[in-house]
PQR file of N, CA, C, O and H, with PARSE charges and radii, in Angstrom:
ATOM      1  N   UNK A   1      68.453  39.427 185.777 -0.4000 1.5000
ATOM      2  CA  UNK A   1      68.122  40.160 184.440 -0.0000 2.0000
ATOM      3  C   UNK A   1      67.555  41.621 184.963  0.5500 1.7000
ATOM      4  O   UNK A   1      66.783  41.928 185.871 -0.5500 1.4000
ATOM      5  N   UNK A   2      68.349  42.444 183.894 -0.4000 1.5000
ATOM      6  CA  UNK A   2      67.798  43.657 184.278 -0.0000 2.0000
ATOM      7  C   UNK A   2      66.431  43.785 183.144  0.5500 1.7000
ATOM      8  O   UNK A   2      66.283  42.992 182.215 -0.5500 1.4000
ATOM      9  H   UNK A   2      68.975  42.194 183.156  0.4000 1.0000
ATOM     10  N   UNK A   3      65.294  45.185 183.493 -0.4000 1.5000
ATOM     11  CA  UNK A   3      64.602  45.361 182.617 -0.0000 2.0000
ATOM     12  C   UNK A   3      65.184  46.703 181.777  0.5500 1.7000
ATOM     13  O   UNK A   3      65.672  47.753 182.194 -0.5500 1.4000
ATOM     14  H   UNK A   3      65.414  45.829 184.247  0.4000 1.0000
ATOM     15  N   UNK A   4      64.922  46.217 180.422 -0.4000 1.5000
ATOM     16  CA  UNK A   4      65.461  47.212 179.470 -0.0000 2.0000
ATOM     17  C   UNK A   4      64.467  48.433 179.199  0.5500 1.7000
ATOM     18  O   UNK A   4      63.338  48.475 179.686 -0.5500 1.4000
ATOM     19  H   UNK A   4      64.526  45.364 180.083  0.4000 1.0000
ATOM     20  N   UNK A   5      64.877  49.191 178.566 -0.4000 1.5000
ATOM     21  CA  UNK A   5      64.084  50.072 178.221 -0.0000 2.0000
ATOM     22  C   UNK A   5      62.741  49.991 177.035  0.5500 1.7000
ATOM     23  O   UNK A   5      61.814  50.770 176.813 -0.5500 1.4000
ATOM     24  H   UNK A   5      65.794  49.157 178.170  0.4000 1.0000
ATOM     25  N   UNK A   6      63.058  48.920 176.538 -0.4000 1.5000
ATOM     26  CA  UNK A   6      61.921  48.620 175.557 -0.0000 2.0000
ATOM     27  C   UNK A   6      60.806  48.050 176.430  0.5500 1.7000
ATOM     28  O   UNK A   6      59.682  47.892 175.953 -0.5500 1.4000
ATOM     29  H   UNK A   6      63.811  48.287 176.719  0.4000 1.0000
ATOM     30  N   UNK A   7      61.114  47.707 177.823 -0.4000 1.5000
ATOM     31  CA  UNK A   7      59.725  47.293 178.428 -0.0000 2.0000
ATOM     32  C   UNK A   7      59.181  48.559 179.375  0.5500 1.7000
ATOM     33  O   UNK A   7      58.076  48.497 179.915 -0.5500 1.4000
ATOM     34  H   UNK A   7      62.027  47.836 178.210  0.4000 1.0000
ATOM     35  N   UNK A   8      59.763  49.322 179.474 -0.4000 1.5000
ATOM     36  CA  UNK A   8      59.107  50.804 180.127 -0.0000 2.0000
ATOM     37  C   UNK A   8      58.266  51.458 179.126  0.5500 1.7000
ATOM     38  O   UNK A   8      58.554  51.536 177.932 -0.5500 1.4000
ATOM     39  H   UNK A   8      60.660  49.373 179.036  0.4000 1.0000
ATOM     40  N   UNK A   9      57.246  51.908 179.656 -0.4000 1.5000
ATOM     41  CA  UNK A   9      56.334  52.582 178.736 -0.0000 2.0000
ATOM     42  C   UNK A   9      56.800  54.107 178.693  0.5500 1.7000
ATOM     43  O   UNK A   9      57.228  54.785 179.626 -0.5500 1.4000
ATOM     44  H   UNK A   9      57.012  51.845 180.626  0.4000 1.0000
ATOM     45  N   UNK A  10      56.608  54.452 177.400 -0.4000 1.5000
ATOM     46  CA  UNK A  10      57.035  55.982 177.084 -0.0000 2.0000
ATOM     47  C   UNK A  10      55.777  56.874 177.753  0.5500 1.7000
ATOM     48  O   UNK A  10      54.710  56.308 177.990 -0.5500 1.4000
ATOM     49  H   UNK A  10      56.260  53.901 176.642  0.4000 1.0000
ATOM     50  N   UNK A  11      55.934  58.069 177.997 -0.4000 1.5000
ATOM     51  CA  UNK A  11      55.265  58.991 178.647 -0.0000 2.0000
ATOM     52  C   UNK A  11      54.956  59.767 177.082  0.5500 1.7000
ATOM     53  O   UNK A  11      55.861  59.669 176.253 -0.5500 1.4000
ATOM     54  H   UNK A  11      56.801  58.529 177.805  0.4000 1.0000
ATOM     55  N   UNK A  12      54.062  60.304 176.804 -0.4000 1.5000
ATOM     56  CA  UNK A  12      53.464  61.272 175.468 -0.0000 2.0000
ATOM     57  C   UNK A  12      53.080  62.449 176.354  0.5500 1.7000
ATOM     58  O   UNK A  12      52.881  62.457 177.568 -0.5500 1.4000
ATOM     59  H   UNK A  12      53.326  60.383 177.477  0.4000 1.0000
ATOM     60  N   UNK A  13      53.021  63.450 175.462 -0.4000 1.5000
ATOM     61  CA  UNK A  13      52.450  64.584 175.743 -0.0000 2.0000
ATOM     62  C   UNK A  13      51.684  65.170 174.639  0.5500 1.7000
ATOM     63  O   UNK A  13      52.222  65.463 173.572 -0.5500 1.4000
ATOM     64  H   UNK A  13      53.182  63.443 174.475  0.4000 1.0000
ATOM     65  N   UNK A  14      50.290  65.367 174.905 -0.4000 1.5000
ATOM     66  CA  UNK A  14      49.263  65.600 173.949 -0.0000 2.0000
ATOM     67  C   UNK A  14      49.619  66.979 173.282  0.5500 1.7000
ATOM     68  O   UNK A  14      49.590  67.935 174.057 -0.5500 1.4000
ATOM     69  H   UNK A  14      49.853  65.129 175.772  0.4000 1.0000
ATOM     70  N   UNK A  15      50.007  67.287 171.751 -0.4000 1.5000
ATOM     71  CA  UNK A  15      50.195  68.807 171.263 -0.0000 2.0000
ATOM     72  C   UNK A  15      49.098  68.745 169.797  0.5500 1.7000
ATOM     73  O   UNK A  15      48.558  67.914 169.067 -0.5500 1.4000
ATOM     74  H   UNK A  15      50.030  66.511 171.122  0.4000 1.0000
ATOM     75  N   UNK A  16      49.211  70.105 169.959 -0.4000 1.5000
ATOM     76  CA  UNK A  16      47.930  70.815 168.915 -0.0000 2.0000
ATOM     77  C   UNK A  16      49.008  71.641 167.995  0.5500 1.7000
ATOM     78  O   UNK A  16      50.087  71.996 168.470 -0.5500 1.4000
ATOM     79  H   UNK A  16      49.650  70.780 170.552  0.4000 1.0000
ATOM     80  N   UNK A  17      48.637  71.913 166.671 -0.4000 1.5000
ATOM     81  CA  UNK A  17      49.151  72.756 166.011 -0.0000 2.0000
ATOM     82  C   UNK A  17      48.086  73.995 165.829  0.5500 1.7000
ATOM     83  O   UNK A  17      47.068  74.103 166.513 -0.5500 1.4000
ATOM     84  H   UNK A  17      47.760  71.625 166.286  0.4000 1.0000
ATOM     85  N   UNK A  18      48.545  75.053 164.637 -0.4000 1.5000
ATOM     86  CA  UNK A  18      47.686  76.087 164.733 -0.0000 2.0000
ATOM     87  C   UNK A  18      46.571  75.739 163.991  0.5500 1.7000
ATOM     88  O   UNK A  18      45.552  76.371 164.270 -0.5500 1.4000
ATOM     89  H   UNK A  18      49.372  74.965 164.082  0.4000 1.0000
ATOM     90  N   UNK A  19      46.472  74.714 162.924 -0.4000 1.5000
ATOM     91  CA  UNK A  19      45.315  74.341 162.621 -0.0000 2.0000
ATOM     92  C   UNK A  19      44.104  73.766 163.462  0.5500 1.7000
ATOM     93  O   UNK A  19      42.930  73.723 163.092 -0.5500 1.4000
ATOM     94  H   UNK A  19      47.300  74.201 162.697  0.4000 1.0000
ATOM     95  N   UNK A  20      44.703  73.269 164.849 -0.4000 1.5000
ATOM     96  CA  UNK A  20      43.863  72.524 165.657 -0.0000 2.0000
ATOM     97  C   UNK A  20      43.959  70.931 165.905  0.5500 1.7000
ATOM     98  O   UNK A  20      43.530  70.209 166.805 -0.5500 1.4000
ATOM     99  H   UNK A  20      45.656  73.304 165.149  0.4000 1.0000
ATOM    100  N   UNK A  21      44.531  70.741 164.997 -0.4000 1.5000
ATOM    101  CA  UNK A  21      44.926  69.294 164.467 -0.0000 2.0000
ATOM    102  C   UNK A  21      45.790  69.061 165.946  0.5500 1.7000
ATOM    103  O   UNK A  21      46.338  69.989 166.541 -0.5500 1.4000
ATOM    104  H   UNK A  21      44.879  71.327 164.266  0.4000 1.0000
ATOM    105  N   UNK A  22      45.794  67.631 166.410 -0.4000 1.5000
ATOM    106  CA  UNK A  22      45.826  66.738 167.947 -0.0000 2.0000
ATOM    107  C   UNK A  22      46.945  66.052 167.093  0.5500 1.7000
ATOM    108  O   UNK A  22      46.956  66.000 165.863 -0.5500 1.4000
ATOM    109  H   UNK A  22      45.349  66.877 165.927  0.4000 1.0000
ATOM    110  N   UNK A  23      48.052  65.440 168.093 -0.4000 1.5000
ATOM    111  CA  UNK A  23      48.785  64.854 167.841 -0.0000 2.0000
ATOM    112  C   UNK A  23      49.404  64.176 169.601  0.5500 1.7000
ATOM    113  O   UNK A  23      48.885  64.455 170.681 -0.5500 1.4000
ATOM    114  H   UNK A  23      48.043  65.481 169.092  0.4000 1.0000
ATOM    115  N   UNK A  24      50.643  63.244 169.368 -0.4000 1.5000
ATOM    116  CA  UNK A  24      51.007  62.790 170.629 -0.0000 2.0000
ATOM    117  C   UNK A  24      52.749  62.932 170.358  0.5500 1.7000
ATOM    118  O   UNK A  24      53.284  62.861 169.251 -0.5500 1.4000
ATOM    119  H   UNK A  24      51.065  63.018 168.490  0.4000 1.0000
ATOM    120  N   UNK A  25      53.362  63.121 171.507 -0.4000 1.5000
ATOM    121  CA  UNK A  25      55.005  63.646 171.061 -0.0000 2.0000
ATOM    122  C   UNK A  25      55.566  62.868 172.545  0.5500 1.7000
ATOM    123  O   UNK A  25      55.087  63.068 173.662 -0.5500 1.4000
ATOM    124  H   UNK A  25      52.928  63.179 172.406  0.4000 1.0000
ATOM    125  N   UNK A  26      56.468  62.133 172.281 -0.4000 1.5000
ATOM    126  CA  UNK A  26      57.057  61.762 173.337 -0.0000 2.0000
ATOM    127  C   UNK A  26      57.859  62.929 174.251  0.5500 1.7000
ATOM    128  O   UNK A  26      58.594  63.714 173.651 -0.5500 1.4000
ATOM    129  H   UNK A  26      56.857  61.970 171.374  0.4000 1.0000
ATOM    130  N   UNK A  27      57.706  63.030 175.704 -0.4000 1.5000
ATOM    131  CA  UNK A  27      57.745  64.227 176.429 -0.0000 2.0000
ATOM    132  C   UNK A  27      59.563  64.066 176.670  0.5500 1.7000
ATOM    133  O   UNK A  27      60.264  64.831 177.333 -0.5500 1.4000
ATOM    134  H   UNK A  27      57.109  62.392 176.191  0.4000 1.0000
ATOM    135  N   UNK A  28      59.877  63.205 176.140 -0.4000 1.5000
ATOM    136  CA  UNK A  28      61.348  63.731 176.660 -0.0000 2.0000
ATOM    137  C   UNK A  28      62.107  63.881 175.212  0.5500 1.7000
ATOM    138  O   UNK A  28      63.266  63.481 175.110 -0.5500 1.4000
ATOM    139  H   UNK A  28      59.308  62.584 175.602  0.4000 1.0000
ATOM    140  N   UNK A  29      61.393  64.493 174.048 -0.4000 1.5000
ATOM    141  CA  UNK A  29      61.815  64.863 172.930 -0.0000 2.0000
ATOM    142  C   UNK A  29      61.498  66.569 172.699  0.5500 1.7000
ATOM    143  O   UNK A  29      60.807  66.833 173.683 -0.5500 1.4000
ATOM    144  H   UNK A  29      60.451  64.819 174.131  0.4000 1.0000
ATOM    145  N   UNK A  30      61.622  67.581 172.066 -0.4000 1.5000
ATOM    146  CA  UNK A  30      61.574  68.941 171.617 -0.0000 2.0000
ATOM    147  C   UNK A  30      60.139  68.780 171.074  0.5500 1.7000
ATOM    148  O   UNK A  30      59.902  67.674 170.588 -0.5500 1.4000
ATOM    149  H   UNK A  30      62.183  67.366 171.266  0.4000 1.0000
ATOM    150  N   UNK A  31      59.387  69.459 171.070 -0.4000 1.5000
ATOM    151  CA  UNK A  31      58.342  69.668 170.436 -0.0000 2.0000
ATOM    152  C   UNK A  31      58.869  70.599 168.751  0.5500 1.7000
ATOM    153  O   UNK A  31      59.566  71.602 168.595 -0.5500 1.4000
ATOM    154  H   UNK A  31      59.579  70.358 171.465  0.4000 1.0000
ATOM    155  N   UNK A  32      58.270  69.843 167.903 -0.4000 1.5000
ATOM    156  CA  UNK A  32      58.482  70.331 166.921 -0.0000 2.0000
ATOM    157  C   UNK A  32      57.953  71.944 166.801  0.5500 1.7000
ATOM    158  O   UNK A  32      57.071  72.328 167.569 -0.5500 1.4000
ATOM    159  H   UNK A  32      57.704  69.028 168.030  0.4000 1.0000
ATOM    160  N   UNK A  33      58.547  72.872 165.787 -0.4000 1.5000
ATOM    161  CA  UNK A  33      58.017  73.761 165.656 -0.0000 2.0000
ATOM    162  C   UNK A  33      56.581  73.840 165.205  0.5500 1.7000
ATOM    163  O   UNK A  33      56.313  72.970 164.377 -0.5500 1.4000
ATOM    164  H   UNK A  33      59.264  72.560 165.163  0.4000 1.0000
ATOM    165  N   UNK A  34      55.605  74.624 165.513 -0.4000 1.5000
ATOM    166  CA  UNK A  34      54.231  74.813 164.796 -0.0000 2.0000
ATOM    167  C   UNK A  34      53.521  73.825 165.847  0.5500 1.7000
ATOM    168  O   UNK A  34      52.385  73.463 165.541 -0.5500 1.4000
ATOM    169  H   UNK A  34      55.823  75.331 166.186  0.4000 1.0000
ATOM    170  N   UNK A  35      54.038  73.375 166.988 -0.4000 1.5000
ATOM    171  CA  UNK A  35      53.358  72.599 167.970 -0.0000 2.0000
ATOM    172  C   UNK A  35      53.395  73.010 168.921  0.5500 1.7000
ATOM    173  O   UNK A  35      54.520  73.430 169.190 -0.5500 1.4000
ATOM    174  H   UNK A  35      54.961  73.669 167.237  0.4000 1.0000
ATOM    175  N   UNK A  36      52.446  73.176 169.932 -0.4000 1.5000
ATOM    176  CA  UNK A  36      52.728  73.186 171.165 -0.0000 2.0000
ATOM    177  C   UNK A  36      51.575  72.461 172.124  0.5500 1.7000
ATOM    178  O   UNK A  36      50.434  72.180 171.758 -0.5500 1.4000
ATOM    179  H   UNK A  36      51.532  72.834 169.713  0.4000 1.0000
ATOM    180  N   UNK A  37      52.245  72.188 173.652 -0.4000 1.5000
ATOM    181  CA  UNK A  37      51.863  71.247 174.360 -0.0000 2.0000
ATOM    182  C   UNK A  37      50.408  71.445 174.439  0.5500 1.7000
ATOM    183  O   UNK A  37      50.087  72.576 174.073 -0.5500 1.4000
ATOM    184  H   UNK A  37      53.172  72.416 173.949  0.4000 1.0000
ATOM    185  N   UNK A  38      49.305  70.602 174.850 -0.4000 1.5000
ATOM    186  CA  UNK A  38      48.070  70.933 174.936 -0.0000 2.0000
ATOM    187  C   UNK A  38      47.842  71.037 176.460  0.5500 1.7000
ATOM    188  O   UNK A  38      46.969  71.835 176.801 -0.5500 1.4000
ATOM    189  H   UNK A  38      49.565  69.684 175.147  0.4000 1.0000
ATOM    190  N   UNK A  39      48.469  70.377 177.403 -0.4000 1.5000
ATOM    191  CA  UNK A  39      48.251  70.054 178.643 -0.0000 2.0000
ATOM    192  C   UNK A  39      47.986  68.808 179.321  0.5500 1.7000
ATOM    193  O   UNK A  39      47.768  68.554 180.506 -0.5500 1.4000
ATOM    194  H   UNK A  39      49.178  69.729 177.126  0.4000 1.0000
ATOM    195  N   UNK A  40      48.054  68.118 178.320 -0.4000 1.5000
ATOM    196  CA  UNK A  40      47.824  66.713 178.903 -0.0000 2.0000
ATOM    197  C   UNK A  40      49.090  65.750 178.670  0.5500 1.7000
ATOM    198  O   UNK A  40      49.778  66.021 177.685 -0.5500 1.4000
ATOM    199  H   UNK A  40      48.231  68.325 177.358  0.4000 1.0000
ATOM    200  N   UNK A  41      49.477  64.652 179.466 -0.4000 1.5000
ATOM    201  CA  UNK A  41      50.757  64.071 179.313 -0.0000 2.0000
ATOM    202  C   UNK A  41      50.321  62.683 180.315  0.5500 1.7000
ATOM    203  O   UNK A  41      49.626  62.581 181.326 -0.5500 1.4000
ATOM    204  H   UNK A  41      48.918  64.432 180.266  0.4000 1.0000
ATOM    205  N   UNK A  42      50.959  61.878 179.639 -0.4000 1.5000
ATOM    206  CA  UNK A  42      50.968  60.410 180.352 -0.0000 2.0000
ATOM    207  C   UNK A  42      50.954  59.284 179.575  0.5500 1.7000
ATOM    208  O   UNK A  42      51.588  59.540 178.551 -0.5500 1.4000
ATOM    209  H   UNK A  42      51.523  61.960 178.817  0.4000 1.0000
ATOM    210  N   UNK A  43      50.499  58.050 179.562 -0.4000 1.5000
ATOM    211  CA  UNK A  43      50.708  56.944 178.902 -0.0000 2.0000
ATOM    212  C   UNK A  43      49.869  57.236 177.137  0.5500 1.7000
ATOM    213  O   UNK A  43      48.854  57.912 176.973 -0.5500 1.4000
ATOM    214  H   UNK A  43      49.984  57.843 180.393  0.4000 1.0000
ATOM    215  N   UNK A  44      50.473  56.679 176.281 -0.4000 1.5000
ATOM    216  CA  UNK A  44      49.725  56.505 175.175 -0.0000 2.0000
ATOM    217  C   UNK A  44      48.226  56.417 175.136  0.5500 1.7000
ATOM    218  O   UNK A  44      47.555  57.017 174.296 -0.5500 1.4000
ATOM    219  H   UNK A  44      51.298  56.130 176.414  0.4000 1.0000
ATOM    220  N   UNK A  45      47.838  55.822 175.860 -0.4000 1.5000
ATOM    221  CA  UNK A  45      46.198  55.081 175.690 -0.0000 2.0000
ATOM    222  C   UNK A  45      45.554  56.563 176.288  0.5500 1.7000
ATOM    223  O   UNK A  45      44.445  56.985 175.959 -0.5500 1.4000
ATOM    224  H   UNK A  45      48.383  55.334 176.542  0.4000 1.0000
ATOM    225  N   UNK A  46      46.360  57.163 177.104 -0.4000 1.5000
ATOM    226  CA  UNK A  46      45.412  58.259 178.143 -0.0000 2.0000
ATOM    227  C   UNK A  46      45.432  59.353 177.440  0.5500 1.7000
ATOM    228  O   UNK A  46      44.373  59.979 177.402 -0.5500 1.4000
ATOM    229  H   UNK A  46      47.261  56.820 177.371  0.4000 1.0000
ATOM    230  N   UNK A  47      46.738  59.959 176.611 -0.4000 1.5000
ATOM    231  CA  UNK A  47      46.753  60.652 175.562 -0.0000 2.0000
ATOM    232  C   UNK A  47      45.734  60.736 174.213  0.5500 1.7000
ATOM    233  O   UNK A  47      45.152  61.752 173.833 -0.5500 1.4000
ATOM    234  H   UNK A  47      47.599  59.450 176.642  0.4000 1.0000
ATOM    235  N   UNK A  48      45.688  59.691 173.728 -0.4000 1.5000
ATOM    236  CA  UNK A  48      44.908  59.179 172.591 -0.0000 2.0000
ATOM    237  C   UNK A  48      43.331  59.351 173.318  0.5500 1.7000
ATOM    238  O   UNK A  48      42.427  59.780 172.601 -0.5500 1.4000
ATOM    239  H   UNK A  48      46.161  58.865 174.037  0.4000 1.0000
ATOM    240  N   UNK A  49      43.091  59.060 174.520 -0.4000 1.5000
ATOM    241  CA  UNK A  49      41.778  58.991 174.847 -0.0000 2.0000
ATOM    242  C   UNK A  49      41.601  60.721 175.005  0.5500 1.7000
ATOM    243  O   UNK A  49      40.693  61.333 174.442 -0.5500 1.4000
ATOM    244  H   UNK A  49      43.826  58.712 175.103  0.4000 1.0000
ATOM    245  N   UNK A  50      42.434  61.242 175.701 -0.4000 1.5000
ATOM    246  CA  UNK A  50      42.077  62.763 175.910 -0.0000 2.0000
ATOM    247  C   UNK A  50      41.651  63.343 174.162  0.5500 1.7000
ATOM    248  O   UNK A  50      40.741  64.167 174.069 -0.5500 1.4000
ATOM    249  H   UNK A  50      43.171  60.745 176.158  0.4000 1.0000
ATOM    250  N   UNK A  51      42.314  62.888 172.955 -0.4000 1.5000
ATOM    251  CA  UNK A  51      42.411  63.537 171.551 -0.0000 2.0000
ATOM    252  C   UNK A  51      40.676  62.878 171.205  0.5500 1.7000
ATOM    253  O   UNK A  51      39.780  63.499 170.631 -0.5500 1.4000
ATOM    254  H   UNK A  51      43.054  62.218 173.030  0.4000 1.0000
ATOM    255  N   UNK A  52      40.625  61.829 171.618 -0.4000 1.5000
ATOM    256  CA  UNK A  52      39.222  61.646 171.513 -0.0000 2.0000
ATOM    257  C   UNK A  52      38.014  62.346 171.851  0.5500 1.7000
ATOM    258  O   UNK A  52      37.038  62.351 171.101 -0.5500 1.4000
ATOM    259  H   UNK A  52      41.352  61.325 172.084  0.4000 1.0000
ATOM    260  N   UNK A  53      38.048  62.902 172.892 -0.4000 1.5000
ATOM    261  CA  UNK A  53      37.123  63.497 173.373 -0.0000 2.0000
ATOM    262  C   UNK A  53      37.500  65.190 172.963  0.5500 1.7000
ATOM    263  O   UNK A  53      36.587  66.016 172.965 -0.5500 1.4000
ATOM    264  H   UNK A  53      38.841  62.898 173.501  0.4000 1.0000
ATOM    265  N   UNK A  54      38.708  65.531 172.672 -0.4000 1.5000
ATOM    266  CA  UNK A  54      38.822  67.186 172.717 -0.0000 2.0000
ATOM    267  C   UNK A  54      38.789  67.221 171.007  0.5500 1.7000
ATOM    268  O   UNK A  54      38.196  68.279 170.794 -0.5500 1.4000
ATOM    269  H   UNK A  54      39.450  64.859 172.671  0.4000 1.0000
ATOM    270  N   UNK A  55      39.028  66.778 170.027 -0.4000 1.5000
ATOM    271  CA  UNK A  55      39.352  66.730 168.881 -0.0000 2.0000
ATOM    272  C   UNK A  55      37.912  66.361 168.120  0.5500 1.7000
ATOM    273  O   UNK A  55      37.923  65.475 167.265 -0.5500 1.4000
ATOM    274  H   UNK A  55      39.510  65.919 170.201  0.4000 1.0000
ATOM    275  N   UNK A  56      36.859  66.953 168.398 -0.4000 1.5000
ATOM    276  CA  UNK A  56      35.716  66.318 167.795 -0.0000 2.0000
ATOM    277  C   UNK A  56      35.480  66.683 166.057  0.5500 1.7000
ATOM    278  O   UNK A  56      34.854  65.901 165.342 -0.5500 1.4000
ATOM    279  H   UNK A  56      36.850  67.673 169.092  0.4000 1.0000
ATOM    280  N   UNK A  57      35.960  67.718 165.631 -0.4000 1.5000
ATOM    281  CA  UNK A  57      36.069  68.140 164.290 -0.0000 2.0000
ATOM    282  C   UNK A  57      37.345  67.906 163.953  0.5500 1.7000
ATOM    283  O   UNK A  57      38.272  68.514 164.488 -0.5500 1.4000
ATOM    284  H   UNK A  57      36.469  68.353 166.212  0.4000 1.0000
ATOM    285  N   UNK A  58      37.541  66.834 162.863 -0.4000 1.5000
ATOM    286  CA  UNK A  58      38.734  66.729 162.471 -0.0000 2.0000
ATOM    287  C   UNK A  58      39.064  67.912 161.225  0.5500 1.7000
ATOM    288  O   UNK A  58      40.017  67.600 160.511 -0.5500 1.4000
ATOM    289  H   UNK A  58      36.788  66.340 162.429  0.4000 1.0000
ATOM    290  N   UNK A  59      38.629  68.753 161.010 -0.4000 1.5000
ATOM    291  CA  UNK A  59      38.774  69.093 159.781 -0.0000 2.0000
ATOM    292  C   UNK A  59      39.904  70.478 159.981  0.5500 1.7000
ATOM    293  O   UNK A  59      39.708  71.172 160.978 -0.5500 1.4000
ATOM    294  H   UNK A  59      37.855  69.007 161.590  0.4000 1.0000
ATOM    295  N   UNK A  60      40.601  70.711 159.417 -0.4000 1.5000
ATOM    296  CA  UNK A  60      41.361  72.213 160.080 -0.0000 2.0000
ATOM    297  C   UNK A  60      40.980  73.154 160.247  0.5500 1.7000
ATOM    298  O   UNK A  60      39.903  73.326 159.678 -0.5500 1.4000
ATOM    299  H   UNK A  60      40.760  70.147 158.607  0.4000 1.0000
ATOM    300  N   UNK A  61      41.472  74.290 161.015 -0.4000 1.5000
ATOM    301  CA  UNK A  61      40.408  75.338 161.368 -0.0000 2.0000
ATOM    302  C   UNK A  61      40.302  76.169 160.298  0.5500 1.7000
ATOM    303  O   UNK A  61      39.257  76.803 160.158 -0.5500 1.4000
ATOM    304  H   UNK A  61      42.348  74.150 161.477  0.4000 1.0000
ATOM    305  N   UNK A  62      41.172  76.281 159.535 -0.4000 1.5000
ATOM    306  CA  UNK A  62      40.601  76.876 157.880 -0.0000 2.0000
ATOM    307  C   UNK A  62      39.946  76.567 156.927  0.5500 1.7000
ATOM    308  O   UNK A  62      39.654  77.285 155.971 -0.5500 1.4000
ATOM    309  H   UNK A  62      42.022  75.766 159.649  0.4000 1.0000
ATOM    310  N   UNK A  63      39.597  75.229 157.152 -0.4000 1.5000
ATOM    311  CA  UNK A  63      38.576  74.778 156.647 -0.0000 2.0000
ATOM    312  C   UNK A  63      36.900  74.914 157.302  0.5500 1.7000
ATOM    313  O   UNK A  63      35.848  75.106 156.692 -0.5500 1.4000
ATOM    314  H   UNK A  63      39.834  74.645 157.929  0.4000 1.0000
ATOM    315  N   UNK A  64      37.087  74.779 158.376 -0.4000 1.5000
ATOM    316  CA  UNK A  64      36.241  74.883 159.247 -0.0000 2.0000
ATOM    317  C   UNK A  64      35.636  76.414 158.975  0.5500 1.7000
ATOM    318  O   UNK A  64      34.449  76.578 158.692 -0.5500 1.4000
ATOM    319  H   UNK A  64      37.942  74.623 158.871  0.4000 1.0000
ATOM    320  N   UNK A  65      36.740  77.699 159.112 -0.4000 1.5000
ATOM    321  CA  UNK A  65      36.190  78.990 158.928 -0.0000 2.0000
ATOM    322  C   UNK A  65      35.146  78.878 157.796  0.5500 1.7000
ATOM    323  O   UNK A  65      33.966  79.207 157.912 -0.5500 1.4000
ATOM    324  H   UNK A  65      37.704  77.566 159.342  0.4000 1.0000
ATOM    325  N   UNK A  66      35.974  78.158 156.211 -0.4000 1.5000
ATOM    326  CA  UNK A  66      35.400  78.485 155.333 -0.0000 2.0000
ATOM    327  C   UNK A  66      33.722  77.972 155.166  0.5500 1.7000
ATOM    328  O   UNK A  66      32.733  78.578 154.755 -0.5500 1.4000
ATOM    329  H   UNK A  66      36.933  77.890 156.117  0.4000 1.0000
ATOM    330  N   UNK A  67      33.906  76.600 155.678 -0.4000 1.5000
ATOM    331  CA  UNK A  67      32.493  76.005 155.530 -0.0000 2.0000
ATOM    332  C   UNK A  67      31.464  76.946 156.091  0.5500 1.7000
ATOM    333  O   UNK A  67      30.439  77.191 155.455 -0.5500 1.4000
ATOM    334  H   UNK A  67      34.710  76.107 156.012  0.4000 1.0000
ATOM    335  N   UNK A  68      31.767  77.598 157.529 -0.4000 1.5000
ATOM    336  CA  UNK A  68      30.759  78.308 158.664 -0.0000 2.0000
ATOM    337  C   UNK A  68      30.586  79.747 157.671  0.5500 1.7000
ATOM    338  O   UNK A  68      29.375  79.970 157.674 -0.5500 1.4000
ATOM    339  H   UNK A  68      32.600  77.399 158.045  0.4000 1.0000
ATOM    340  N   UNK A  69      31.102  80.533 157.049 -0.4000 1.5000
ATOM    341  CA  UNK A  69      31.180  81.788 156.712 -0.0000 2.0000
ATOM    342  C   UNK A  69      30.677  81.642 155.269  0.5500 1.7000
ATOM    343  O   UNK A  69      30.537  82.700 154.656 -0.5500 1.4000
ATOM    344  H   UNK A  69      32.086  80.352 157.047  0.4000 1.0000
ATOM    345  N   UNK A  70      30.439  80.721 154.752 -0.4000 1.5000
ATOM    346  CA  UNK A  70      29.601  80.567 153.643 -0.0000 2.0000
ATOM    347  C   UNK A  70      29.244  79.764 153.291  0.5500 1.7000
ATOM    348  O   UNK A  70      28.515  79.794 152.299 -0.5500 1.4000
ATOM    349  H   UNK A  70      30.553  79.861 155.250  0.4000 1.0000
TER
END
C-alpha cells in the first residue's frame, strides 16, 4: 500500500502583512500580494508557535500608532 499525500504533513511558511498581522501559508504556494515571508517555515505547529511568540499585539499597526500617538 502506498502512502498518499494526505498522510504527509504540509510545510508552511510564516507570512506577515504591512499591518504586522501574521499567518501561515503552504510553502508550495505563491505568497499572496501584500504578504511577505517572515523567515520561519516548518510544520504547522512550529509556525504557529513562532507566531505566538512574535505577534504579541494583535492590533494592526495603524491602530497601534493611533493609540500611542494620542
